[in-house]
N, C-alpha and C positions, 0 to 999 in steps of 0.2 A: 503495500499500500504506499501510494506517494505520501509525502509529509504533508502536502497541503489536504489530501483527502482525510487523513488522520485527525488534523487539525478541525475540520469541519464536523466529524464524527464525535471528536471530544467536545467541542462546544455544545452540540446536541445533548450529550450525556450529562454535561455539567448543568445544563439548564432543567433538565429533567429529575437530576438529583436532588436539586432544590425545590423540585414541585411547582415550577414556575410555568406558566403559558408563555408563548413567544410575545404576547402584548405586555404580560407583565414584567418580562425579562427586558423588553425593550424599554419599559418605564424606568428601569433600576439603572440601566446603561446610558439612558438619554439618545437612543437610537430609534428609528421608526419600526413598528412591528414589521411592515414590509421590507425594511432592510434586513431584519433578522432572520425572516423566513427565506429571502432571497439567498443569504449566506447558507442556511442548512440545508436548501435544496441543491446548492452547489451552482447556483446561477450566478453568484456574485462572490469575488474573492474576499476572504477574511484578510483585512488589511491592518497594519499597525495600529492605526487610529481606533479601530474598533476593539482590538486585543487589549490596547492600553487601557480603554475603558472597563473591559470586563475585569483585567488584573486589578485595577483600582477598587472596584466594588466587591469583588469577590476573592481576593487575595492570591489569586493565580499567577502563573509564571508563563503566560502564553505568549508574550512577546519575546521572550527568551528562547521559546521552543520555536517559534517563527525563525527568529535568526539563525538558530543552528541548524533547523531541519527542513525549513519551507523556502526561505529566501534563494537558496542555492537552485530549487528547482526552476527558478525564474531568471537566473543568471546564466549566460552563454556557457556552454560546455567547456570551451576553451579558456575562459577566465576564472572559473570557480577555484582552481588550485592557487590563483593569485589573491582571490577574495579574502582567504583565510589569512594570508600574510598580512593584507592590508588592515585586516581588523585587529592583529596583534602588534602593528608597527607603532613604535615612538617617534618616528618621524615619516613622512611621506613626502618625496620631491616627484613633482608632476609637470611635465612638459606637453603642451598640445599645440600644434600650428594652426589649426582651422576652427576647434570647436571649444566651447566651454567644457572642462571635463566634468564627469558625472557627478562628483564629490561636490561640486559647485552650481550644479543645475537647480533652476527654479522648476516647479511641476509644469508650468506652463510650457518652458523651454524644451523639457524633456519630454512632454507629451506630443510638441510638434515634430520633435527630432525623431522619435522611435519609428513612426511609420516611414520616414524618409530613409532609414537605416534598415528598411524591409523587414520590421517586426510586424508578424500578422496581428491583424486587428482584435481578433479573440485574445492574443496574448499581451496586449499593450498595459491594461490595467496591473496586471501580476507585475510584469517587467518593470513598469513604472515604480510601483510600490517597493520592491526590491531595491532600484537604484536610489530612491530617496531614503530609504531606510539606513543605506550605508552610510549616509552624512551623519549619522549620529557619532561617528568615530571622533568628530572634530567639535561637536558640541555638548558631549556628555560632560557632566559635573565632575566625574572622577577620571583623573588622567586622560584628558583629550589629547588626541593626537596632534602633533606638531605638523603643519601643511604649510609646504612651501610651492608656489605654482607659479610657472612662467608660461605666459600665452603670446603667441605671435599677435601682432594687432589685427590681422585678419580675423581672428576668433571673435572680436567684439564687433567687427565691421560687417560680417557676414550675416545675410537676413535668416532667421529661424524663427517660423511662426507669425512673422509680421512685426511693425513697429512697436505696437504695446507689449508684446512679449519680449522684444528685444530691450525696451525701456526698463521693464520690471527686471530682466535678467542682470542688467548692469547696474541697476540700482542695489540688487542683491549682492552682487560682487563687492561695491564699495563698502557694504555694510558688513560682510563677513571678513573683509580686508582690514577692518578695525579690531578684530578679535585679537588677543594677545598672541594667540598659538597658530594665526595664519598670516601669511605673508604672499602678496601677488605682485608678480612683475610682468611687464609688457615689453615685447621686443617690437620697436617701432617699423612700420611698413617700409621706411627709407632705409632700413638696414639692407646692406648686400647680401649676396648668397652666403648661408652659413650652415653648420652642420645639422641644425633643427628641421631644416628643410625635408630631411630623409622620413621623418614621421614622429609620432609620440613616443614618449619615453616616461616611464614611472620606476622611481626607485623607493623601496620599502627598507627602513632600518628596523630589523627585527632580531632581538637578543643578541645584540653585538655583531651582527653581519648584514650585508646589504643583499636584497633579491630585487631584480629588476623585471621588468615587463614590457614587452614589445607588442603593439597591436598593428594587425595587418589589414588587409581589405575585409576579409571574411572571418578571420581569426587571429589569436595572438599567442605568444609563447612567454613562459616563465623563464628566466635567465638566473641561475644561481651559482654558476662556475664563478669562482673568485676572480679569474683572468678576464671574462667577459664582464662582470658587473664592474670591475676596474676601468674597463674601457668604456662603459657606459656613464660611469661617475666623470671620467674625463671630458666625455661628450657634453654631459650637463654643465659642466663648468664652463665648457666653451660657449655653450648657449647663453649662460648667465652673464657672461661678459657683453653680451649684446644688448641685455635687457636693462630698461631703466629702473632706477631705485624705487620702492614702494610707494613713496608720497607722490613722486612724479606719476608712477603708473595709475594709481588711483584718480589723479587729477586727469589723466587721459581718458580713462574709462568714464568717469563723471561728463567729460566733454562730450565723449561719443555718445553717450546715453542722451543728451540734449540734442543730438542730431536726428533721433530716431522721433520723427513727428508725424 
């Protein structure tokens, strides 16, 4: 049984163990009875906001179960090995030349992006939830991960979802950039050819070692060899030399947001 199917059956079992109808359960967690019914019939995914409400009212640990056993069902197979490293990392260094990285995407931006990345319509909601839930590693109250992001300016200029989506996304970038554990840098469009043009790089610092991830057109690969990760770190530092300092980068992002009218 898939983790998502087990979760649905566990939600139904839990409700029945308390002797509650769907309507009474809905009242307790402040969701509609229609929403509860759709989840229990498997017509609607059980997402973290719903599970957090159940955990709060009934003292369960369903969000933890979701993150350990369900989220992976909706993460691309080729990315799953790295997601575990990502969740344990004390430092993440992320570079992307064309897109806002998943850890910083707004819901509207991600929702507009996923169909363009050929995610089937029936999988968008679960894939979206899994992507947004990963962002808790930088916002959690206990030991949040330090995140250093470098974007090519193209990532904040390319239209994804239209002007309103882009305005919201760039505003969100400036807000998260004010967090003490987050740094955002931008490589200006005027920069000549540089090694970052080869594609995205992610480096995770996990338990004293570096693990890399390289994303391709339809899949990606984890890089664990010390020689290869050292080479990726060298590329990362080369890219960073072209990037603006944080303050200037956030100013550039703010000005770019003002152009999306």
